[in-house]
Backbone as CSV, one residue per row, in Angstrom:
resi,resn,N_x,N_y,N_z,CA_x,CA_y,CA_z,C_x,C_y,C_z
1,MET,-15.779,-6.627,-23.597,-14.440,-6.055,-23.463,-13.412,-7.061,-23.986
2,LYS,-12.500,-6.576,-24.798,-11.462,-7.441,-25.358,-10.381,-7.711,-24.320
3,THR,-9.758,-8.865,-24.444,-8.612,-9.187,-23.595,-7.346,-9.111,-24.424
4,LEU,-6.233,-9.068,-23.768,-4.937,-8.954,-24.435,-4.649,-10.207,-25.265
5,ASN,-4.383,-10.016,-26.538,-4.063,-11.119,-27.438,-2.549,-11.091,-27.681
6,THR,-1.855,-12.128,-27.275,-0.394,-12.158,-27.371,0.125,-12.931,-28.582
7,LYS,-0.737,-13.377,-29.457,-0.301,-14.213,-30.584,0.733,-13.529,-31.473
8,ARG,0.612,-12.231,-31.665,1.534,-11.516,-32.559,2.638,-10.776,-31.798
9,LEU,2.748,-11.001,-30.513,3.762,-10.319,-29.716,5.003,-11.186,-29.556
10,LYS,6.140,-10.535,-29.519,7.418,-11.233,-29.357,7.737,-11.354,-27.860
11,ILE,8.225,-12.501,-27.473,8.690,-12.685,-26.097,10.116,-12.155,-26.041
12,SER,10.366,-11.196,-25.145,11.694,-10.577,-25.126,12.519,-10.967,-23.911
13,GLY,11.956,-11.605,-22.970,12.691,-12.026,-21.788,11.929,-13.142,-21.100
14,LYS,12.628,-13.939,-20.354,11.985,-15.039,-19.651,12.270,-14.909,-18.166
15,VAL,11.242,-15.145,-17.374,11.401,-15.158,-15.927,11.564,-16.609,-15.506
16,TYR,12.623,-16.868,-14.769,12.914,-18.215,-14.294,12.649,-18.294,-12.801
17,GLU,12.075,-19.410,-12.373,11.839,-19.633,-10.946,12.914,-20.582,-10.417
18,ILE,13.531,-20.167,-9.317,14.555,-20.986,-8.678,14.076,-21.280,-7.260
19,GLY,13.744,-22.525,-7.012,13.233,-22.934,-5.706,14.340,-23.051,-4.667
20,PRO,13.947,-23.080,-3.393,14.919,-23.146,-2.290,15.861,-24.345,-2.325
21,LYS,15.466,-25.438,-2.979,16.320,-26.637,-3.009,17.255,-26.663,-4.219
22,HIS,17.101,-25.698,-5.110,17.947,-25.652,-6.305,19.355,-25.198,-5.924
23,PRO,20.405,-25.758,-6.552,21.784,-25.369,-6.207,22.088,-23.885,-6.437
24,TYR,21.350,-23.231,-7.333,21.590,-21.805,-7.584,20.971,-20.891,-6.520
25,TYR,20.073,-21.418,-5.699,19.242,-20.593,-4.809,20.067,-19.633,-3.955
26,ARG,21.119,-20.096,-3.351,21.921,-19.232,-2.468,23.225,-18.768,-3.123
27,LYS,23.326,-18.939,-4.399,24.561,-18.601,-5.105,24.630,-17.124,-5.517
28,PHE,23.503,-16.420,-5.559,23.478,-15.026,-6.021,24.056,-14.088,-4.966
29,THR,24.842,-13.145,-5.446,25.406,-12.107,-4.561,25.186,-10.740,-5.197
30,SER,25.333,-9.706,-4.394,25.139,-8.344,-4.897,26.270,-7.969,-5.849
31,TYR,25.931,-7.199,-6.849,26.925,-6.653,-7.772,27.812,-5.686,-7.004
32,TYR,29.040,-5.503,-7.428,30.033,-4.754,-6.648,29.632,-3.311,-6.345
33,ASN,28.834,-2.673,-7.194,28.523,-1.260,-6.954,27.084,-1.036,-6.482
34,GLN,26.467,-2.069,-5.930,25.114,-1.940,-5.386,25.128,-1.075,-4.120
35,ARG,23.956,-0.572,-3.787,23.830,0.162,-2.532,24.077,-0.775,-1.358
36,ILE,24.448,-0.206,-0.244,24.637,-0.993,0.976,23.274,-1.512,1.415
37,LYS,23.238,-2.779,1.805,21.974,-3.371,2.225,21.468,-2.694,3.498
38,LYS,20.150,-2.535,3.540,19.491,-1.919,4.707,18.607,-2.978,5.342
39,GLU,18.977,-3.396,6.546,18.251,-4.473,7.227,16.792,-4.103,7.476
40,GLN,16.530,-2.826,7.759,15.152,-2.396,8.006,14.303,-2.565,6.744
41,LEU,14.872,-2.269,5.598,14.149,-2.443,4.338,13.842,-3.921,4.093
42,ILE,14.825,-4.771,4.373,14.602,-6.213,4.217,13.482,-6.661,5.153
43,SER,13.476,-6.170,6.395,12.412,-6.504,7.342,11.050,-6.033,6.848
44,ASN,11.005,-4.842,6.266,9.740,-4.320,5.732,9.233,-5.177,4.568
45,ILE,10.154,-5.622,3.713,9.762,-6.471,2.586,9.268,-7.819,3.101
46,ILE,9.936,-8.360,4.098,9.499,-9.626,4.700,8.081,-9.480,5.249
47,ALA,7.822,-8.407,5.979,6.480,-8.181,6.536,5.438,-8.065,5.432
48,SER,5.792,-7.361,4.377,4.871,-7.207,3.243,4.591,-8.548,2.578
49,MET,5.628,-9.356,2.395,5.441,-10.668,1.765,4.611,-11.597,2.647
50,LYS,4.758,-11.468,3.959,3.949,-12.294,4.867,2.475,-11.916,4.752
51,GLU,2.215,-10.629,4.542,0.822,-10.163,4.441,0.235,-10.383,3.054
52,TYR,0.991,-10.062,2.003,0.447,-10.062,0.641,0.998,-11.166,-0.259
53,GLY,2.075,-11.804,0.144,2.728,-12.788,-0.715,3.782,-12.114,-1.585
54,SER,4.528,-12.927,-2.292,5.571,-12.418,-3.181,4.973,-12.119,-4.548
55,CYS,5.492,-11.094,-5.192,5.030,-10.777,-6.553,6.205,-10.783,-7.534
56,THR,7.277,-11.481,-7.173,8.463,-11.434,-8.023,8.279,-12.132,-9.359
57,GLU,7.257,-12.969,-9.499,7.023,-13.550,-10.825,6.552,-12.475,-11.805
58,TYR,6.033,-11.349,-11.270,5.603,-10.224,-12.110,6.622,-9.084,-12.125
59,GLN,7.439,-9.021,-11.095,8.509,-8.028,-11.009,9.763,-8.764,-10.525
60,PRO,10.430,-9.450,-11.456,11.522,-10.351,-11.067,12.777,-9.596,-10.613
61,ILE,13.637,-10.373,-9.978,14.949,-9.888,-9.578,15.839,-9.937,-10.813
62,LEU,16.578,-8.871,-11.059,17.438,-8.810,-12.241,18.830,-9.297,-11.874
63,VAL,19.298,-10.306,-12.590,20.619,-10.892,-12.330,21.362,-11.038,-13.647
64,ASP,22.692,-11.118,-13.535,23.468,-11.398,-14.750,23.907,-12.866,-14.733
65,GLU,24.613,-13.276,-15.770,25.013,-14.678,-15.895,26.092,-15.082,-14.893
66,ASP,26.673,-14.111,-14.198,27.703,-14.397,-13.201,27.128,-14.483,-11.793
67,PHE,25.798,-14.642,-11.679,25.096,-14.759,-10.399,25.142,-13.462,-9.580
68,LYS,25.292,-12.341,-10.249,25.319,-11.029,-9.567,23.938,-10.401,-9.652
69,ILE,23.410,-9.995,-8.518,22.111,-9.324,-8.491,22.321,-7.878,-8.913
70,ARG,21.638,-7.466,-9.961,21.758,-6.105,-10.474,20.650,-5.216,-9.929
71,GLU,19.504,-5.792,-9.631,18.389,-5.051,-9.071,17.515,-6.035,-8.292
72,GLY,17.227,-5.698,-7.028,16.356,-6.543,-6.220,17.071,-7.281,-5.107
73,GLN,18.223,-6.766,-4.660,18.981,-7.477,-3.635,18.214,-7.598,-2.319
74,HIS,17.474,-6.540,-1.925,16.703,-6.599,-0.681,15.562,-7.611,-0.799
75,THR,14.934,-7.630,-1.960,13.852,-8.590,-2.202,14.389,-10.010,-2.181
76,ALA,15.542,-10.238,-2.798,16.141,-11.571,-2.802,16.440,-12.031,-1.375
77,ASP,16.988,-11.150,-0.564,17.275,-11.510,0.830,15.991,-11.850,1.595
78,ALA,14.922,-11.098,1.338,13.650,-11.365,2.006,13.089,-12.730,1.574
79,LEU,13.161,-13.019,0.277,12.675,-14.304,-0.221,13.448,-15.469,0.393
80,ILE,14.768,-15.322,0.454,15.605,-16.390,1.032,15.281,-16.559,2.508
81,HIS,15.087,-15.460,3.213,14.729,-15.526,4.641,13.427,-16.309,4.820
82,LEU,12.465,-16.110,3.924,11.163,-16.771,4.016,11.132,-18.133,3.313
83,ASN,12.273,-18.511,2.707,12.384,-19.783,1.996,11.386,-19.865,0.824
84,LEU,11.195,-18.734,0.140,10.303,-18.655,-1.020,11.129,-18.681,-2.302
85,PRO,10.532,-19.098,-3.411,11.278,-19.141,-4.673,11.736,-17.760,-5.134
86,LEU,12.877,-17.745,-5.786,13.367,-16.538,-6.452,12.851,-16.561,-7.884
87,HIS,12.386,-15.415,-8.353,12.026,-15.270,-9.761,13.025,-14.284,-10.358
88,ILE,13.760,-14.746,-11.366,14.845,-13.926,-11.910,14.637,-13.667,-13.393
89,LEU,15.170,-12.551,-13.827,15.257,-12.208,-15.242,16.733,-11.936,-15.500
90,ILE,17.295,-12.610,-16.473,18.730,-12.452,-16.750,18.942,-11.232,-17.641
91,VAL,19.836,-10.347,-17.185,20.181,-9.139,-17.925,21.633,-9.252,-18.395
92,PRO,22.024,-8.451,-19.384,23.417,-8.519,-19.861,24.425,-8.080,-18.799
93,ARG,25.647,-8.519,-18.949,26.706,-8.142,-18.018,26.962,-6.635,-18.025
94,ASP,26.705,-5.991,-19.150,26.932,-4.529,-19.230,25.649,-3.742,-18.911
95,PHE,24.778,-4.309,-18.122,23.506,-3.676,-17.738,23.774,-2.339,-17.058
96,LYS,23.177,-1.271,-17.588,23.454,0.087,-17.092,22.206,0.787,-16.549
97,HIS,21.122,0.070,-16.335,19.846,0.705,-15.991,19.537,0.714,-14.496
98,MET,20.470,0.283,-13.663,20.216,0.188,-12.233,19.868,1.547,-11.619
99,ILE,20.605,2.589,-11.945,20.345,3.917,-11.371,19.001,4.470,-11.833
100,PRO,18.695,4.468,-13.132,17.366,4.972,-13.519,16.212,4.187,-12.893
101,ILE,16.349,2.867,-12.778,15.277,2.071,-12.166,15.032,2.549,-10.734
102,ASN,16.084,2.872,-10.007,15.947,3.239,-8.600,15.676,4.718,-8.359
103,THR,15.817,5.553,-9.363,15.605,6.981,-9.129,14.368,7.530,-9.815
104,ILE,13.871,6.893,-10.836,12.718,7.420,-11.562,11.410,7.049,-10.881
105,GLN,11.349,5.893,-10.269,10.112,5.488,-9.594,9.791,6.461,-8.473
106,GLN,8.503,6.686,-8.266,8.064,7.601,-7.213,7.168,6.857,-6.235
107,ARG,7.427,7.067,-4.959,6.577,6.466,-3.934,5.201,7.102,-3.972
108,TRP,4.209,6.379,-3.527,2.859,6.920,-3.468,2.775,7.996,-2.395
109,LEU,2.067,9.052,-2.711,1.801,10.126,-1.760,0.423,9.900,-1.143
110,ASP,0.090,10.693,-0.119,-1.213,10.556,0.529,-2.353,10.682,-0.479
111,ALA,-2.213,11.604,-1.424,-3.261,11.801,-2.433,-3.433,10.543,-3.288
112,ASP,-2.343,9.835,-3.588,-2.430,8.605,-4.369,-3.205,7.520,-3.605
113,PHE,-2.917,7.389,-2.309,-3.646,6.411,-1.487,-5.123,6.793,-1.391
114,THR,-5.392,8.078,-1.214,-6.779,8.545,-1.133,-7.531,8.191,-2.411
115,ASN,-6.949,8.488,-3.560,-7.604,8.179,-4.841,-7.784,6.674,-5.033
116,TYR,-6.807,5.899,-4.581,-6.920,4.442,-4.680,-8.146,3.942,-3.915
117,TRP,-8.265,4.396,-2.640,-9.374,3.911,-1.822,-10.712,4.453,-2.291
118,ILE,-10.723,5.630,-2.885,-11.965,6.148,-3.481,-12.384,5.239,-4.640
119,ALA,-11.426,4.868,-5.493,-11.714,3.983,-6.617,-12.197,2.613,-6.147
120,GLU,-11.760,2.204,-4.959,-12.194,0.927,-4.384,-13.557,1.045,-3.689
121,GLY,-14.125,2.264,-3.692,-15.460,2.458,-3.145,-15.512,2.800,-1.663
122,ARG,-14.429,3.247,-1.091,-14.403,3.591,0.333,-14.905,5.023,0.531
123,GLU,-16.110,5.157,1.040,-16.778,6.442,1.206,-16.023,7.420,2.116
124,PRO,-15.427,6.986,3.234,-14.707,7.956,4.080,-13.592,8.703,3.332
125,TYR,-12.958,8.051,2.380,-11.890,8.700,1.623,-12.437,9.749,0.660
126,ARG,-13.626,9.481,0.087,-14.268,10.482,-0.772,-14.640,11.715,0.051
127,ILE,-15.186,11.490,1.254,-15.545,12.601,2.133,-14.295,13.374,2.541
128,PHE,-13.239,12.646,2.896,-11.979,13.296,3.275,-11.462,14.179,2.141
129,LYS,-11.508,13.675,0.916,-11.003,14.447,-0.225,-11.831,15.725,-0.423
130,GLU,-13.140,15.612,-0.299,-14.007,16.791,-0.450,-13.732,17.820,0.649
131,LEU,-13.612,17.361,1.896,-13.345,18.284,3.006,-11.960,18.930,2.865
132,SER,-10.994,18.164,2.393,-9.655,18.721,2.178,-9.682,19.835,1.140
133,ALA,-10.387,19.594,0.044,-10.485,20.600,-1.015,-11.191,21.861,-0.496
134,GLU,-12.238,21.665,0.295,-12.972,22.809,0.872,-12.065,23.603,1.820
135,TYR,-11.299,22.905,2.661,-10.384,23.578,3.583,-9.340,24.382,2.817
136,LEU,-8.740,23.763,1.807,-7.707,24.447,1.028,-8.266,25.703,0.362
137,GLU,-9.486,25.612,-0.142,-10.099,26.751,-0.823,-10.376,27.895,0.150
138,LYS,-10.827,27.558,1.367,-11.206,28.601,2.334,-10.022,29.202,3.076
139,TYR,-9.061,28.374,3.462,-8.065,28.828,4.424,-6.632,28.946,3.918
140,MET,-6.354,28.410,2.772,-4.983,28.466,2.272,-4.848,29.597,1.259
141,PRO,-3.682,30.231,1.201,-3.488,31.320,0.234,-3.508,30.786,-1.194
142,ALA,-3.796,31.688,-2.104,-3.795,31.319,-3.524,-2.385,30.873,-3.924
143,PRO,-2.264,29.987,-4.897,-0.941,29.497,-5.302,0.008,30.604,-5.751
144,ASN,-0.530,31.713,-6.256,0.338,32.793,-6.723,0.519,33.892,-5.669
145,ALA,0.079,33.651,-4.415,0.210,34.653,-3.353,1.666,34.799,-2.930
146,ASP,2.026,36.013,-2.521,3.377,36.292,-2.019,3.521,35.628,-0.645
147,PRO,4.453,34.687,-0.479,4.578,33.984,0.797,5.033,34.893,1.937
148,HIS,5.605,36.060,1.604,6.085,36.983,2.630,5.089,38.091,2.902
149,GLY,3.994,38.116,2.164,3.005,39.165,2.347,3.529,40.493,1.845
150,GLY,2.693,41.479,1.923,3.085,42.807,1.477,2.761,43.831,2.546
151,LEU,3.044,45.085,2.267,2.781,46.171,3.204,1.307,46.231,3.558
152,GLU,0.450,45.945,2.590,-0.989,45.995,2.849,-1.402,45.028,3.954
153,ASP,-0.668,43.924,4.129,-0.982,42.978,5.208,-0.730,43.608,6.573
154,PHE,0.342,44.396,6.695,0.640,45.052,7.973,-0.361,46.161,8.275
155,ILE,-0.752,46.904,7.267,-1.727,47.983,7.459,-3.045,47.382,7.922
156,GLU,-3.461,46.278,7.303,-4.713,45.634,7.677,-4.627,45.110,9.108
157,ALA,-3.481,44.575,9.505,-3.308,44.078,10.864,-3.403,45.218,11.873
158,GLU,-2.870,46.404,11.552,-2.952,47.562,12.450,-4.392,47.983,12.672
159,LYS,-5.186,47.939,11.630,-6.590,48.365,11.713,-7.390,47.462,12.636
160,THR,-7.096,46.168,12.640,-7.891,45.233,13.441,-7.535,45.324,14.918
161,ASN,-6.308,45.729,15.262,-5.867,45.933,16.642,-6.109,44.696,17.512
162,HIS,-5.718,43.547,16.984,-5.839,42.309,17.761,-4.696,42.233,18.761
163,GLN,-5.001,41.671,19.934,-3.958,41.465,20.932,-3.680,39.971,21.015
164,CYS,-2.411,39.634,20.980,-2.052,38.226,21.069,-2.179,37.717,22.498
165,ILE,-1.798,38.549,23.470,-1.845,38.160,24.874,-2.790,39.128,25.576
166,PRO,-3.856,38.631,26.196,-4.779,39.536,26.881,-4.085,40.260,28.040
167,VAL,-4.378,41.519,28.171,-3.822,42.336,29.255,-4.843,42.364,30.373
168,PRO,-4.443,42.053,31.624,-5.415,42.070,32.717,-5.951,43.491,32.943
169,THR,-7.236,43.578,33.211,-7.838,44.897,33.439,-7.734,45.312,34.893
170,GLN,-7.588,44.373,35.813,-7.448,44.714,37.231,-5.973,44.642,37.612
171,LYS,-5.598,45.492,38.566,-4.218,45.488,39.037,-4.010,44.252,39.910
172,VAL,-2.899,43.535,39.668,-2.588,42.329,40.412,-1.813,42.734,41.651
173,SER,-2.240,42.218,42.815,-1.525,42.555,44.046,-0.224,41.792,44.094
174,LYS,0.814,42.436,44.602,2.132,41.836,44.677,2.257,41.036,45.959
175,GLY,2.892,39.886,45.844,3.086,39.031,47.005,4.288,39.475,47.837
176,THR,4.474,38.813,48.965,5.580,39.166,49.846,6.912,38.769,49.280
177,ASN,6.973,37.828,48.360,8.226,37.364,47.770,8.438,37.978,46.388
178,GLU,8.022,39.205,46.216,8.069,39.869,44.914,9.486,39.931,44.340
179,ASP,10.490,40.241,45.189,11.844,40.379,44.700,12.427,39.046,44.202
180,GLU,11.986,37.946,44.792,12.489,36.647,44.388,12.002,36.248,42.999
181,MET,10.955,36.854,42.527,10.378,36.501,41.243,11.084,37.187,40.089
182,LEU,11.973,38.129,40.372,12.640,38.870,39.309,13.674,38.081,38.602
C-alpha cells in the first residue's frame, strides 16, 4: 500500500504551537460577533481532552493577526483551563467562513456510531444492526405509506372487533358508599 507523498504538494498554512508560558498564550479573545460562550460545552471539551487528549495540532484554533479567535473559542478556553498548548492557524482579518464551518458539520447519529463499532469488530453492534433492520421490515410501515391511513384501515379494524378495555362478564356488586364514588 502506498503512503501519502508530499514532495509535490504546496504548504498552504502553518499550525503554530503556543505553550502556556508564552506571552501570547492568554492574549487571544473572541471575535466581536462570535456566539456566546457556553460553559457546559467548555466542560464537555475539558472532559473529552482529559480522556482522549487534545487534537488541536490536527484541527487548530483559527485566529487572526489581532489575537481574535475566529473559530474554536470553546476549545481555546478548555486548553487554557487544562494548561495545554494552543495550536493556531492564522486566518485573514476578513475571514468569512465562521458560519459555514459551524453549520455544515453534522453530529454523528446512532447509525454512525453503530457502523463505527461494527468496523472496529464489535459483534454486539453487528447483531443490533441486523435486529434493527429485521424489526423495521416487520413492524414499521413502508416509507411510502399514508401516515394517516385510509378508509380501508377503519373497515379492517371493524372486522376484527378488538376491544381495548375488557368488559367484565359478571355483574359487580355495589358497595354501601356507591353515591360517594360518583
